[in-house]
C-alpha positions in Angstrom: -28.3 52.2 -115.5 -25.0 52.5 -113.5 -26.6 53.8 -110.3 -29.9 53.3 -108.4 -31.7 54.9 -105.5 -30.9 53.4 -102.1 -33.8 51.7 -100.4 -35.6 54.1 -98.0 -34.0 57.5 -97.3 -31.6 58.9 -99.8 -28.7 59.1 -97.5 -28.3 55.5 -96.6 -24.9 54.9 -98.2 -22.7 54.7 -95.1 -23.9 51.7 -93.1 -21.0 49.6 -91.8 -23.2 46.5 -91.9 -24.1 46.7 -95.6 -21.8 44.4 -97.5 -19.8 46.2 -100.2 -17.3 45.0 -102.8 -14.3 46.3 -100.7 -15.8 44.9 -97.5 -16.2 41.6 -99.2 -12.6 41.6 -100.3 -11.5 42.4 -96.7 -13.7 39.6 -95.3 -12.2 37.1 -97.7 -8.7 38.2 -96.7 -9.7 37.5 -93.1 -13.1 37.9 -91.4 -11.5 39.0 -88.1 -9.6 41.7 -90.0 -13.0 42.8 -91.4 -14.5 43.1 -87.9 -11.7 45.4 -86.7 -11.4 47.4 -89.9 -15.0 47.7 -91.0 -17.3 46.9 -88.1 -15.6 49.0 -85.4 -13.8 51.4 -87.8 -10.2 50.8 -86.6 -7.9 52.8 -88.9 -4.3 52.3 -90.0 -1.8 55.2 -90.0 -2.3 57.1 -93.2 0.4 56.5 -95.8 0.6 58.5 -99.1 -0.6 55.4 -101.1 -4.0 55.6 -99.3 -4.8 59.0 -100.8 -2.9 58.9 -104.1 -5.3 56.5 -105.7 -8.4 58.5 -104.6 -7.1 61.8 -106.0 -5.7 60.4 -109.2 -9.0 58.6 -109.9 -10.9 61.9 -109.3 -8.6 63.7 -111.7 -9.1 61.0 -114.4 -12.8 60.9 -114.0 -12.9 64.6 -114.2 -10.9 64.6 -117.4 -13.3 62.0 -118.9 -16.2 64.4 -118.2 -14.7 66.9 -120.7 -16.4 68.0 -123.9 -14.3 69.7 -126.6 -15.2 72.9 -128.3 -17.2 72.3 -131.5 -16.0 75.4 -133.5 -12.6 76.8 -132.8 -9.9 75.8 -130.4 -10.3 74.1 -127.0 -8.4 75.7 -124.1 -5.6 73.6 -122.7 -7.0 73.3 -119.2 -9.1 70.6 -117.6 -12.5 71.7 -116.2 -11.8 69.4 -113.2 -8.8 71.5 -112.2 -10.8 74.7 -111.9 -13.8 72.9 -110.3 -11.4 71.4 -107.7 -9.8 74.8 -107.0 -13.2 76.5 -106.6 -14.2 73.9 -104.0 -11.2 75.0 -102.0 -12.0 78.7 -102.4 -9.3 79.3 -105.0 -9.5 81.3 -108.2 -9.6 79.6 -111.6 -6.5 79.3 -113.7 -6.5 80.2 -117.4 -5.0 78.2 -120.3 -2.1 79.6 -122.2 -2.4 77.2 -125.1 -5.2 75.7 -127.1 -5.8 72.9 -129.6 -8.3 72.5 -132.4 -9.8 69.0 -132.3 -9.7 67.5 -135.8 -8.5 63.9 -135.3 -7.4 61.4 -132.7 -3.9 62.9 -132.6 -5.3 66.3 -131.7 -7.2 64.8 -128.8 -3.9 63.3 -127.7 -2.2 66.6 -128.0 -4.9 68.4 -126.0 -4.7 65.8 -123.2 -0.9 66.0 -122.9 -1.2 69.8 -122.9 -3.4 69.7 -119.7 -1.3 67.1 -117.9 1.0 69.6 -116.1 -1.9 71.5 -114.5 -3.5 68.1 -113.6 -0.3 67.0 -111.9 -0.1 70.3 -110.1 -3.7 70.1 -108.8 -3.4 66.5 -107.8 -0.3 67.4 -105.7 -2.1 70.3 -104.1 -5.0 68.0 -103.1 -2.6 65.4 -101.8 -0.9 67.9 -99.5 -4.2 69.3 -98.4 -5.7 65.9 -97.5 -2.4 64.8 -95.9 -2.4 67.8 -93.6 -6.0 67.1 -92.7 -5.2 63.6 -91.4 -4.8 63.4 -87.7 -2.7 60.2 -87.9 0.1 59.7 -90.4 2.7 57.0 -90.6 6.0 57.7 -88.9 8.8 58.2 -91.5 6.4 58.9 -94.3 5.4 62.2 -95.8 3.4 63.3 -98.8 6.5 65.2 -100.1 8.0 61.9 -101.2 5.4 61.7 -103.9 7.1 63.2 -107.0 5.5 64.8 -110.0 6.8 62.0 -112.2 4.9 59.4 -110.2 1.6 61.2 -110.6 2.2 61.9 -114.3 2.9 58.2 -114.9 -0.4 57.2 -113.3 -2.4 59.9 -115.1 -0.9 59.0 -118.4 -1.7 55.3 -117.8 -5.4 56.1 -117.3 -5.4 58.4 -120.3 -3.8 55.8 -122.5 -6.4 53.2 -121.7 -9.3 55.6 -122.3 -7.8 56.8 -125.6 -7.8 53.1 -126.7 -11.5 53.2 -126.2 -11.8 56.4 -128.2 -9.8 55.0 -131.1 -11.8 51.7 -131.1 -15.0 53.8 -131.2 -13.7 55.8 -134.1 -12.6 52.7 -136.0 -16.0 51.2 -135.4 -17.8 54.2 -137.0 -19.0 55.5 -133.6 -20.7 52.2 -132.5 -24.4 51.3 -132.5 -25.6 54.4 -130.8 -24.1 57.0 -133.2 -27.5 57.8 -134.7 -29.1 58.4 -131.3 -26.3 60.6 -130.1 -26.7 62.7 -133.2 -30.4 62.9 -132.8 -31.0 63.4 -129.1 -27.6 63.3 -127.3 -26.5 60.7 -124.7 -29.3 58.0 -125.0 -28.7 56.3 -121.7 -31.0 56.5 -118.7 -28.1 57.6 -116.5 -25.9 59.6 -118.9 -22.1 59.9 -118.8 -21.7 63.2 -116.7 -20.3 66.2 -118.6 -19.0 69.5 -117.4 -21.0 71.3 -120.0 -24.4 69.9 -118.7 -26.2 69.9 -115.4 -25.5 66.9 -113.1 -28.1 64.1 -113.0 -28.8 62.7 -109.5 -29.8 59.1 -108.9 -33.4 58.6 -109.9 -33.6 61.8 -111.9 -34.4 61.9 -115.6 -31.8 63.6 -117.8 -32.7 66.7 -119.8 -30.0 66.0 -122.2 -30.6 67.1 -125.8 -28.6 66.7 -129.0 -25.3 68.7 -129.0 -24.5 70.9 -131.9 -21.2 69.2 -132.2 -22.7 66.0 -133.6 -22.5 65.9 -137.4 -25.3 64.5 -139.6 -24.9 61.9 -142.4 -21.1 62.2 -142.4 -18.4 59.7 -141.3 -17.8 59.7 -137.6 -15.4 62.4 -136.4 -12.8 62.3 -133.7 -15.0 64.7 -131.7 -17.9 62.3 -131.8 -15.7 59.3 -130.9 -14.5 61.0 -127.8 -18.0 62.1 -126.8 -19.5 58.6 -127.4 -16.7 56.7 -125.8 -16.8 58.8 -122.6 -17.6 56.4 -119.8 -20.1 56.8 -116.9 -18.1 58.0 -113.9 -19.0 59.3 -110.5 -20.0 62.9 -110.9 -18.2 65.0 -108.3 -21.0 67.6 -108.3 -23.5 65.1 -107.0 -23.6 64.7 -103.2 -26.0 61.7 -103.1 -24.5 58.1 -103.2 -23.8 57.0 -106.7 -24.0 53.3 -106.2 -25.7 50.1 -107.0 -28.0 49.2 -104.1 -29.5 45.8 -103.6 -33.3 46.2 -103.6 -33.4 44.8 -100.0 -30.6 47.2 -98.8 -28.1 44.6 -97.5 -25.5 45.1 -100.3 -24.2 48.0 -102.3 -21.3 48.7 -104.7 -19.6 51.8 -106.1 -18.1 51.5 -109.5 -15.3 53.6 -111.1 -16.1 53.4 -114.8 -18.8 51.9 -117.0 -18.2 51.7 -120.7 -21.3 51.4 -122.9 -20.3 52.8 -126.3 -20.1 49.4 -128.2 -23.6 48.3 -127.3 -22.6 46.2 -124.3 -21.5 46.9 -120.8 -18.0 46.8 -119.4 -17.4 47.6 -115.7 -13.9 48.8 -115.0 -12.1 49.5 -111.7 -9.1 51.9 -111.5 -6.0 50.9 -109.5 -3.2 53.4 -109.0 -0.5 50.8 -109.0 1.1 48.1 -111.2 -0.9 45.3 -109.5 2.1 43.6 -108.0 0.9 43.4 -104.3 -1.2 40.8 -102.5 -4.1 43.2 -102.6 -4.6 42.5 -106.3 -6.1 39.1 -105.2 -9.4 40.8 -104.5 -10.0 42.4 -107.9 -11.8 39.4 -109.4 -14.3 39.1 -106.5 -14.8 42.8 -106.4 -15.7 43.0 -110.1 -17.9 39.9 -109.9 -19.8 41.5 -107.0 -20.5 44.4 -109.3 -21.6 41.9 -112.0 -24.2 40.5 -109.6 -25.4 43.9 -108.5 -25.7 45.1 -112.1 -27.9 42.1 -112.9 -30.3 42.4 -110.0 -30.7 46.2 -110.4 -31.8 46.3 -114.0 -35.5 46.3 -112.9 -35.1 48.6 -109.9 -38.4 50.5 -109.5 -36.6 53.8 -108.7 -34.9 54.1 -112.1 -35.8 56.9 -114.6 -38.1 55.7 -117.4 -36.4 57.6 -120.3 -33.4 56.2 -122.1 -31.5 53.0 -122.6 -31.3 51.0 -119.3 -28.0 49.4 -119.5 -27.4 46.4 -121.8 -25.7 43.0 -121.8 -22.8 42.9 -119.4 -19.9 41.7 -121.6 -16.8 42.4 -119.6 -15.1 43.2 -116.3 -11.7 45.0 -116.3 -9.1 46.2 -113.9 -7.1 49.2 -115.0 -3.7 49.2 -113.4 -2.4 52.7 -114.1 1.3 52.1 -113.6 2.1 50.3 -116.9 -0.6 50.7 -117.8 -2.2 47.2 -117.8 -5.7 46.2 -118.7 -6.6 43.0 -116.7 -9.7 41.1 -118.0 -11.8 39.2 -115.5 -14.0 36.4 -116.7 -17.8 36.8 -116.0 -19.4 34.2 -113.9 -22.1 32.0 -115.5 -25.7 32.2 -114.2 -25.4 29.2 -112.0 -22.1 30.1 -110.4 -23.3 33.8 -109.9 -26.4 32.5 -108.1 -24.3 30.3 -105.9 -21.9 33.2 -105.1 -24.9 35.5 -104.3 -26.1 33.0 -101.7 -22.6 32.8 -100.3 -22.4 36.6 -100.1 -25.8 36.7 -98.3 -24.5 34.2 -95.8 -21.4 36.4 -95.3 -23.6 39.4 -94.7 -25.5 37.6 -92.0 -22.2 36.7 -90.4 -21.1 40.3 -90.6 -24.2 41.5 -88.8 -23.6 39.1 -85.9 -19.9 40.0 -85.4 -19.4 42.0 -82.2 -23.0 41.9 -81.0 -21.6 40.4 -77.8 -17.9 40.5 -76.7 -17.4 36.8 -77.5 -19.2 36.9 -80.9 -16.3 38.0 -83.2 -15.9 37.0 -86.8 -13.4 34.1 -87.0 -9.7 34.7 -87.6 -9.0 32.9 -90.8 -6.3 34.7 -92.9 -6.0 33.9 -96.5 -2.5 33.4 -98.0 -0.8 36.6 -99.1 -0.2 36.2 -102.9 2.3 38.4 -104.7 1.7 39.3 -108.4 3.6 40.1 -111.5 2.8 43.5 -113.1 -0.8 43.6 -114.4 -2.2 41.6 -111.5 -0.9 38.2 -112.6 -0.8 36.0 -109.5 2.4 34.1 -108.7 2.5 30.6 -107.2 2.5 30.4 -103.3 5.2 28.0 -102.2 4.7 28.3 -98.4 1.0 28.7 -97.5 1.5 29.0 -93.8 4.2 31.7 -94.3 1.9 33.4 -96.8 -0.9 33.5 -94.2 1.5 35.1 -91.7 2.3 37.8 -94.3 -1.5 38.6 -94.3 -1.5 38.8 -90.5 1.5 41.1 -90.5 -0.5 43.6 -92.7 -3.6 43.5 -90.4 -4.8 46.6 -88.7 -5.4 44.7 -85.5 -2.5 42.2 -85.4 -1.6 43.4 -81.9 -5.2 42.9 -80.6 -6.2 39.6 -82.3 -5.9 36.6 -80.0 -5.4 34.3 -83.1 -2.4 36.2 -84.7 0.9 34.2 -84.7 2.7 34.8 -81.4 5.9 36.1 -83.1 4.0 38.6 -85.2 1.7 39.7 -82.3 4.7 40.2 -80.0 6.4 42.4 -82.6 3.3 44.5 -83.0 2.9 44.8 -79.2 6.5 45.9 -78.9 5.7 48.7 -81.4 2.9 49.9 -79.1 5.1 49.9 -76.0 6.9 53.1 -75.1 10.5 52.8 -73.9 9.7 54.0 -70.3 7.2 51.0 -69.8 9.9 48.5 -70.8 8.2 45.6 -72.5 4.8 44.5 -73.7 4.0 42.5 -70.5 4.4 45.7 -68.5 2.1 47.4 -71.0 -0.6 44.9 -70.6 -0.4 45.2 -66.8 -0.5 49.0 -66.9 -3.6 48.9 -69.2 -5.8 46.9 -66.7 -8.6 49.4 -65.8 -8.6 50.9 -62.4 -11.7 52.2 -60.7 -13.9 53.9 -61.6 -13.1 52.6 -65.1 -14.3 49.2 -66.2 -13.2 46.8 -68.9 -14.4 47.6 -72.4 -15.9 44.2 -72.6 -18.1 45.0 -69.7 -20.0 47.6 -71.6 -23.7 46.4 -71.6 -24.5 45.3 -75.1 -28.2 44.2 -75.0 -31.0 44.2 -72.5 -34.7 43.5 -72.2 -37.3 46.0 -70.9 -41.1 46.1 -70.7 -43.7 48.8 -70.6 -46.4 50.7 -72.6 -45.3 52.0 -76.0 -46.8 55.4 -76.7 -46.7 57.9 -79.5 -46.8 57.3 -83.2 -44.0 55.1 -84.5 -42.8 57.8 -86.8 -39.9 59.7 -88.3 -37.3 61.6 -86.5 -33.7 62.5 -87.4 -30.8 60.8 -85.6 -27.4 62.3 -85.0 -26.1 61.1 -88.4 -28.9 62.9 -90.2 -30.6 59.7 -91.1 -34.4 59.5 -90.9 -35.3 56.8 -88.4 -38.5 55.9 -86.6 -39.1 56.5 -82.9 -41.6 56.4 -80.1 -41.5 56.2 -76.3 -41.9 53.4 -73.7 -43.5 54.3 -70.4 -43.7 52.7 -67.0 -45.3 54.9 -64.3 -43.6 58.3 -64.4 -40.5 57.0 -66.3 -40.4 57.7 -70.0 -37.7 56.4 -72.4 -37.3 57.2 -76.1 -37.0 54.2 -78.4 -35.7 54.5 -81.9 -34.2 52.5 -84.8 -30.5 52.1 -84.7 -30.4 53.0 -88.4 -32.9 53.9 -91.1 -35.4 51.0 -91.6 -33.4 48.7 -89.3 -36.6 47.6 -87.4 -40.1 46.8 -88.6 -43.4 47.8 -87.2 -44.4 47.8 -83.6 -47.2 45.3 -82.7 -50.3 46.5 -81.0 -50.7 45.8 -77.3 -51.0 47.7 -74.0 -47.9 46.1 -72.4 -45.0 45.0 -74.6 -41.6 43.4 -74.0 -38.7 44.9 -75.9 -36.0 42.2 -76.3 -32.4 42.6 -77.3 -32.4 46.3 -77.4 -29.3 48.5 -77.0 -29.1 51.1 -74.2 -27.6 54.5 -74.8 -27.9 58.3 -74.2 -28.4 61.2 -76.6 -28.9 64.8 -75.8 -29.3 64.0 -72.2 -32.1 61.5 -72.7 -32.0 57.8 -72.2 -32.4 55.9 -75.5 -33.2 52.3 -76.4 -32.1 51.4 -79.9 -33.8 48.7 -82.0 -32.3 46.8 -85.0 -33.0 43.6 -86.8 -31.8 41.6 -83.8 -34.4 43.2 -81.5 -37.9 41.9 -80.9 -41.1 43.3 -79.5 -43.8 41.0 -78.2 -46.7 41.2 -75.8 -45.5 40.6 -72.3 -47.9 37.7 -72.0 -46.0 35.8 -74.7 -42.6 36.1 -72.9 -41.4 33.7 -70.3 -38.2 33.3 -68.3 -36.8 36.6 -69.3 -34.8 39.0 -67.0 -36.0 42.6 -67.5 -34.1 45.8 -66.7 -36.1 48.5 -65.0 -36.4 51.7 -67.2 -35.0 53.8 -64.4 -31.9 51.6 -64.1 -30.8 51.5 -67.8 -27.0 52.0 -68.0 -26.2 55.1 -70.2 -22.7 56.1 -69.2 -19.2 54.5 -69.4 -15.9 55.1 -67.6 -13.1 53.6 -69.7 -9.3 53.7 -69.9 -6.7 52.4 -72.3 -4.1 53.2 -74.9 -5.1 55.1 -78.1 -4.4 52.8 -81.1 -6.2 54.7 -83.9 -7.3 58.1 -85.0 -9.9 59.1 -87.6 -12.7 61.4 -88.5 -15.0 62.6 -91.2 -17.6 65.2 -92.1 -20.5 65.6 -94.5 -24.0 67.0 -95.0 -27.0 65.3 -93.5 -30.4 64.7 -95.1 -31.6 68.2 -94.1 -28.6 69.9 -95.8 -26.8 70.7 -92.6 -23.1 70.0 -92.3 -21.9 67.6 -89.6 -18.4 66.5 -88.4 -17.1 63.8 -86.2 -13.6 63.0 -84.8 -12.8 59.5 -83.6 -10.2 57.5 -81.8 -10.0 53.9 -80.6 -8.8 52.8 -77.2 -7.5 49.3 -76.3 -7.5 48.2 -72.6 -5.2 45.1 -73.3 -8.2 43.0 -74.0 -10.8 44.8 -76.2 -11.0 47.8 -78.5 -13.9 50.4 -78.7 -14.5 53.5 -80.8 -14.8 56.9 -79.1 -16.4 59.6 -81.1 -16.9 63.4 -80.7 -19.5 65.2 -82.7 -19.5 68.8 -83.7 -18.9 71.2 -80.8 -17.7 68.3 -78.7 -14.5 68.2 -80.8 -12.5 70.4 -78.5 -8.7 71.0 -78.4 -8.1 68.3 -75.8 -9.7 65.7 -78.0 -8.0 66.8 -81.2 -4.6 66.8 -79.5 -4.8 63.2 -78.4 -2.3 61.1 -80.3 -1.9 57.4 -81.0 0.2 55.9 -78.2 -1.3 58.2 -75.5 -2.9 56.5 -72.5 -6.3 58.1 -71.6 -9.1 57.9 -69.1 -12.6 58.8 -70.3 -15.1 59.5 -67.4 -18.8 59.9 -67.8 -19.0 59.4 -71.5 -22.3 58.6 -73.2 -23.0 55.1 -74.3 -24.1 55.0 -77.9 -24.3 52.6 -80.9 -23.3 52.4 -84.5 -24.6 49.6 -86.6 -25.0 47.2 -83.7 -21.8 47.7 -81.8 -21.0 50.0 -78.9 -19.7 53.5 -79.6 -18.7 55.7 -76.7 -19.5 59.4 -77.2 -18.0 62.5 -75.8 -20.5 64.9 -74.0 -18.9 68.4 -74.1 -20.5 69.3 -70.7 -20.0 66.2 -68.6 -17.3 63.9 -70.1 -13.8 64.3 -68.6 -10.7 63.2 -70.5 -7.4 62.6 -68.8 -4.4 62.1 -71.1 -1.1 60.5 -70.0 
């Protein structure tokens, strides 16, 4: 089964603390880089390459969801193109040509017939997504991405998939031919198809035999295409389509899963030739999927009908510019178990990074390794120089106290405007002036005591996640306590007077909040000694900060109740520390949206909030004031 239900609520796929394959790759490149990039969400300026791969992958997966006509010609248009257009409120386009699917060549003819419209739709989406970005790289523009480049990438993915179809045809349809002919796709989680209803994680498929399957005849090209279609992420399904660790601390999202030959091959799509240093992470990424696949075969939330996976026989990277198929060796059981223990330890280190200003993941850059086409690593002659190349590409090279002085100075110079003069003047100018304080002075954790009242039960937080909450009371003072994220804290012990230790202070909807996570504790006050407590009425909930804007971002989605939400973010740096500032919904006003990277700003009376264990300053549309220089 390619996907499983997340533990707890169904919308748990966005935790910054859950270790993912891409997060693991970033950590192994440099843990400090992971902290800035993943833990506090610091972005890079968007370049075309950041969105090309995503859109091309969507187009290819949409193409692999196609089912040809059984009788008569198949129109020369991809269903994904019209689905994508409809999502943008545009009308469908109609095909001017058609192909009768009779052999492998005719499949090839049909695919190349639809490529022009695929390229056109990819280009439309690239422009749309580029224009939606609030921070793009200077000197770069999406117009530099030519049709020929997109066509090369699409053809590369198509060529690799057609190899699968031809192998399936030459192997008489593989071991599942009879089951496809009798009942349709036999797998617990079927390969999604435009002609059939989407299947959500945990749901049983209602798939039945398709009339296109023959009986007691040699396998046809139509059947080979249908059987060889891989599992891909279905764009019609809003829920996370991932492998989730049963305990919730790890998750992975695969691109393709091939199952037609009786075994399992997990494939990852790369919209490149594989020549950069980023290709180093492919092996660990795919082996992380190998581990998740193995431990989720007995997941209790899986559907009961159908074939639940099979033996994992291969891991592949598909480099579209070539194309190149890179095979990654599977780890044996002993090595995989050792790696899983190491990943668990990494996850524990991740959760601790940033809990306090001095608790940052270590700066330990790996050497930057260039590759030959197809992801073949080349020898590193100068290891120290290769590590400096990794630092040069880091999102936070200007803010990291461990980056090489020459590289850090260069990055600081790029942040310094001409009127300031030099980076030393910039650092002096960024020193906070009253009423603003240092970012590092934001209170991280505190201890309180009182009587916990109310049922420790469900409520919806501002991300739409279902969390548990209650209140703590001392005299006439009442403060809401809630989990920092879904299922991030256990049960509350019984007792009339309790001590809440290592809880995070904040404010939401005008009410003081105390957030609990796995680092928090609740004990009877009688069991606590030598602890300094904060009075409930003196809990800090506001922040006055200043600094230079060094990152912009934002996202939107639909919460667990089906309501849309949106957030816009920026990060400010005060010459010492970086913090995320976020505006939700109606708080995203013109002033906030017009702030650009390089601006110096003061934020007065902002709300103190938290995201996955680290501070997050939030804009209150009524009380927060923003001054932009």
